[in-house]
C-alpha positions as CSV (number, residue, x, y, z in Angstrom):
1,M,0.0,0.0,-0.1
2,K,1.3,3.5,-1.1
3,A,0.4,6.9,0.6
4,L,-0.1,10.0,-1.5
5,P,-0.5,13.7,-0.3
6,F,-4.0,14.5,-0.1
7,R,-6.0,18.0,0.3
8,E,-9.7,19.0,0.6
9,V,-9.9,22.5,-0.6
10,D,-13.0,24.7,-0.3
11,V,-13.4,26.8,-3.5
12,F,-15.3,29.9,-4.2
13,C,-15.8,30.1,-0.6
14,S,-16.4,33.2,1.7
15,A,-15.4,32.2,5.2
16,G,-14.7,28.5,4.6
17,F,-17.1,25.6,4.7
18,D,-19.4,27.7,2.7
19,G,-18.1,26.9,-1.0
20,N,-17.6,23.9,-3.1
21,P,-15.0,21.3,-1.6
22,L,-12.7,19.6,-3.8
23,A,-10.5,16.5,-3.4
24,V,-6.9,16.8,-4.7
25,V,-4.5,14.0,-4.8
26,H,-0.9,15.0,-5.3
27,D,1.9,13.1,-7.2
28,A,-0.5,10.7,-9.0
29,N,1.6,9.9,-11.9
30,D,1.6,6.2,-11.0
31,L,-2.3,5.8,-10.5
32,T,-4.1,4.2,-13.4
33,T,-7.2,5.7,-14.6
34,E,-9.2,2.9,-13.0
35,Q,-7.6,3.9,-9.6
36,M,-8.5,7.6,-10.0
37,Q,-12.0,6.9,-11.0
38,T,-12.4,4.5,-8.0
39,I,-10.9,7.2,-5.6
40,A,-13.3,9.8,-7.0
41,N,-16.3,7.5,-6.6
42,W,-15.4,7.0,-3.0
43,T,-14.8,10.4,-2.0
44,N,-18.2,11.3,-3.6
45,F,-17.2,15.0,-4.0
46,S,-18.7,16.4,-7.3
47,E,-15.1,16.2,-8.6
48,T,-11.9,15.0,-7.2
49,S,-8.7,16.2,-9.0
50,F,-5.2,14.5,-9.5
51,L,-1.8,16.2,-10.0
52,L,0.7,14.7,-12.4
53,D,3.7,16.1,-14.2
54,P,3.0,17.9,-17.2
55,T,3.6,16.5,-20.7
56,D,3.4,19.9,-22.2
57,P,6.5,21.9,-21.8
58,E,4.6,25.3,-21.5
59,A,2.5,23.7,-18.4
60,D,3.2,23.9,-14.8
61,Y,1.3,20.6,-14.1
62,L,-1.4,18.3,-15.6
63,V,-4.6,17.8,-14.0
64,R,-7.0,15.0,-14.4
65,I,-10.6,15.7,-13.0
66,F,-13.3,13.1,-12.3
67,T,-16.7,13.1,-10.9
68,P,-17.8,10.0,-9.0
69,N,-18.7,8.5,-12.4
70,E,-16.7,10.1,-15.3
71,E,-13.7,11.9,-16.2
72,L,-14.1,15.6,-17.3
73,P,-11.9,17.5,-19.9
74,F,-12.3,20.6,-17.8
75,A,-14.0,22.2,-14.7
76,G,-13.9,25.4,-13.0
77,H,-13.7,24.7,-9.2
78,P,-11.2,22.0,-9.7
79,T,-9.0,24.4,-11.9
80,I,-8.8,27.0,-9.0
81,G,-8.4,24.4,-6.3
82,S,-6.0,22.2,-7.9
83,A,-3.9,25.4,-8.6
84,H,-4.3,26.6,-5.0
85,A,-3.2,23.2,-3.7
86,W,-0.4,22.8,-6.2
87,L,1.1,26.3,-5.0
88,E,0.5,25.5,-1.6
89,A,2.5,22.1,-1.8
90,G,5.5,24.1,-3.0
91,G,4.7,24.4,-6.8
92,S,6.7,27.1,-8.4
93,P,5.2,28.5,-11.5
94,N,7.4,29.0,-14.8
95,R,6.0,32.6,-15.1
96,P,5.6,34.9,-12.2
97,G,2.0,35.5,-11.2
98,L,0.6,33.0,-13.7
99,V,-0.1,29.2,-13.3
100,I,-0.6,27.2,-16.6
101,Q,-2.6,24.2,-16.3
102,Q,-2.7,21.3,-18.6
103,C,-6.1,19.3,-18.8
104,G,-8.3,17.5,-21.2
105,I,-9.2,20.6,-23.2
106,G,-5.6,21.9,-23.3
107,L,-3.6,24.6,-21.5
108,V,-5.8,26.9,-19.2
109,T,-4.0,30.0,-17.8
110,L,-4.7,31.2,-14.3
111,Q,-3.7,34.5,-12.5
112,N,-2.5,34.4,-9.0
113,N,-2.7,37.9,-7.2
114,G,-2.0,36.3,-3.7
115,S,-5.5,36.4,-2.3
116,Q,-7.4,34.9,-5.4
117,L,-6.9,32.6,-8.3
118,G,-8.7,33.1,-11.3
119,F,-8.9,31.3,-14.6
120,E,-9.4,32.5,-18.1
121,S,-12.7,31.4,-19.6
122,P,-12.3,28.7,-22.4
123,E,-14.1,28.8,-25.6
124,L,-17.3,27.2,-25.8
125,I,-17.4,23.7,-27.4
126,R,-21.1,24.4,-28.2
127,S,-23.2,27.2,-28.0
128,G,-26.8,28.6,-29.7
129,P,-30.3,27.8,-28.7
130,A,-31.3,24.3,-27.6
131,S,-33.4,22.6,-29.9
132,E,-37.2,22.5,-28.9
133,A,-37.1,18.8,-27.5
134,D,-34.2,19.9,-25.1
135,K,-35.9,23.1,-24.2
136,N,-39.1,21.6,-23.3
137,R,-37.5,18.8,-21.6
138,N,-35.3,21.0,-19.4
139,L,-38.3,23.5,-18.5
140,A,-40.2,20.5,-17.4
141,I,-37.3,19.4,-15.0
142,L,-37.2,22.7,-13.6
143,G,-41.0,23.1,-13.2
144,L,-40.9,26.3,-15.4
145,E,-43.1,27.9,-18.1
146,D,-41.9,29.2,-21.3
147,H,-42.8,32.7,-20.3
148,E,-40.5,32.5,-17.2
149,V,-37.3,32.0,-19.3
150,A,-35.5,34.6,-21.6
151,A,-33.7,31.7,-23.3
152,V,-32.5,28.3,-23.1
153,E,-29.0,27.8,-24.8
154,W,-26.0,25.6,-24.9
155,I,-23.3,27.0,-23.1
156,D,-20.9,24.1,-23.1
157,N,-17.2,24.4,-22.4
158,G,-16.6,20.8,-21.4
159,P,-19.2,19.6,-18.6
160,R,-22.1,20.1,-21.2
161,W,-24.2,22.9,-19.7
162,I,-27.4,24.0,-21.1
163,G,-28.1,27.4,-19.7
164,V,-31.4,28.6,-18.7
165,E,-31.7,32.2,-18.0
166,L,-34.7,33.3,-15.9
167,V,-36.7,36.7,-16.2
168,D,-37.6,37.2,-12.8
169,P,-34.8,37.0,-10.0
170,G,-37.2,35.9,-7.5
171,R,-38.0,32.6,-9.2
172,I,-34.4,31.1,-8.7
173,G,-34.7,30.3,-5.1
174,T,-38.0,28.5,-5.6
175,L,-36.9,26.0,-8.1
176,S,-37.6,22.3,-7.1
177,P,-36.3,20.1,-10.2
178,S,-37.7,16.9,-10.5
179,A,-36.8,14.0,-13.0
180,V,-38.9,13.6,-16.1
181,D,-36.7,10.4,-17.4
182,S,-33.4,8.6,-16.5
183,D,-30.9,10.7,-18.6
184,Q,-28.1,12.7,-17.8
185,V,-28.8,16.3,-16.7
186,D,-26.5,19.3,-17.0
187,I,-28.5,22.5,-16.4
188,A,-27.0,26.0,-15.4
189,V,-29.9,28.3,-14.3
190,F,-29.1,31.9,-14.0
191,V,-30.7,35.4,-13.5
192,V,-29.5,38.9,-13.8
193,G,-30.2,40.8,-10.8
194,S,-30.4,39.7,-7.2
195,T,-31.5,40.9,-3.7
196,L,-28.4,39.6,-2.2
197,E,-26.0,42.4,-1.2
198,G,-23.1,43.0,-3.6
199,V,-24.4,40.2,-5.9
200,D,-25.2,41.0,-9.7
201,V,-26.1,37.4,-11.0
202,E,-27.3,34.3,-9.3
203,V,-26.7,30.9,-10.4
204,R,-27.7,27.3,-9.6
205,C,-26.5,24.2,-11.3
206,F,-28.2,20.9,-11.4
207,F,-26.4,17.6,-12.8
208,G,-26.4,13.8,-13.2
209,T,-29.4,11.5,-13.2
210,D,-30.1,12.3,-9.7
211,L,-30.4,16.0,-10.3
212,R,-27.7,16.7,-7.7
213,E,-27.1,20.4,-7.0
214,D,-23.5,21.8,-7.2
215,P,-22.8,24.5,-4.6
216,V,-20.4,26.6,-6.7
217,T,-19.5,25.8,-10.5
218,G,-16.7,27.6,-12.1
219,S,-17.2,26.0,-15.6
220,A,-20.8,27.2,-15.7
221,N,-19.9,31.0,-14.4
222,A,-17.4,31.1,-17.3
223,S,-20.0,30.1,-19.8
224,I,-22.6,32.2,-18.4
225,A,-20.2,35.2,-18.5
226,R,-19.6,34.6,-22.0
227,Y,-23.3,34.2,-22.9
228,L,-24.1,37.5,-21.0
229,R,-21.3,39.5,-22.6
230,D,-22.4,38.2,-26.3
231,R,-25.8,39.7,-25.4
232,G,-24.5,42.8,-23.9
233,T,-26.7,42.4,-20.7
234,I,-24.0,42.8,-18.0
235,D,-21.3,45.1,-17.0
236,F,-18.0,43.8,-16.0
237,P,-16.7,43.3,-13.4
238,Y,-19.7,41.5,-11.8
239,V,-20.1,39.2,-8.8
240,A,-22.2,36.0,-9.0
241,S,-23.5,34.1,-6.2
242,Q,-24.1,30.3,-5.8
243,G,-25.1,27.6,-3.3
244,T,-27.6,30.4,-1.5
245,Y,-30.3,27.8,-1.4
246,M,-28.4,24.9,0.0
247,G,-26.8,26.5,2.8
248,R,-23.5,28.0,1.0
249,N,-22.2,31.4,0.2
250,G,-20.1,31.0,-2.8
251,R,-18.9,33.8,-4.8
252,A,-17.2,34.2,-8.3
253,F,-15.7,37.1,-9.2
254,V,-15.9,37.8,-13.1
255,S,-14.0,40.3,-15.0
256,E,-13.0,41.1,-18.7
257,D,-9.4,42.3,-19.2
258,Q,-8.4,44.8,-22.0
259,D,-7.7,42.2,-24.4
260,G,-11.2,40.9,-24.2
261,A,-10.3,37.6,-22.1
262,L,-12.9,36.7,-19.5
263,W,-11.5,35.7,-16.1
264,V,-13.5,33.7,-13.1
265,A,-11.8,34.2,-9.9
266,G,-12.5,33.0,-6.4
267,D,-11.2,32.4,-3.0
268,A,-9.8,28.9,-2.3
269,K,-8.8,27.5,1.2
270,T,-7.4,24.3,2.5
271,L,-9.5,22.7,5.1
272,V,-8.0,19.2,5.3
273,T,-4.6,17.9,4.8
274,G,-3.1,14.2,5.0
275,E,-2.5,11.3,3.0
276,I,-4.6,9.1,0.8
277,R,-3.6,5.2,0.7
278,Y,-4.2,2.9,-2.2
């Protein structure tokens, strides 16, 4: 039996224990894909990440990201949490102030300002209006009528999100999804406007066949930012909240730089350290 360094990191948190937890396994070069999937299934977090030596000379590290059931090419809170864990464990970036992550979609750049880490929003893999069948299925799952939504569109940058923009900010807290079939669900519900102090956009994400709600979702927030910018319905920078209706207090800080790149940033705190044995 071998032991590898292990961290549990709270990502997009405010005070700690109120964001989205991530399990991080360091020095995972010798683990097989099957072992990684088994560990991710056992931790039962929305994602577990495994840090390996990069194969791309431009990258600082390679990360593989697993849900309890599958590997993802990219996910947002594992990107910030993995970079935080790598730096905390003594990782030294090749470029001051930047961390270059290699993952399934290629290279992802993170900015490190000392108090927060932020990743550059990747391009969408799929965009545009959902089909009438997909739209109707997602509205049925969410219990929404057609007049309650501004749009139902693909905002897929890896985890296959369909975005549902609400018209009324008061509606997002009343959602109670229910399955209409046994197929996979990846829905990012959002609305511009909020009664929460300092919040510009509210987000709720539901995924899986069991309609599990994600506390704070970096990939969805990155996709939503692209959607909102394309429509000119938000001013940057803005603050998005997520997790409110499941007892969390997640915050994503979204900005646009002078070159037009979108960045999603948040706080990350290590709350558990130790070893994982296999």
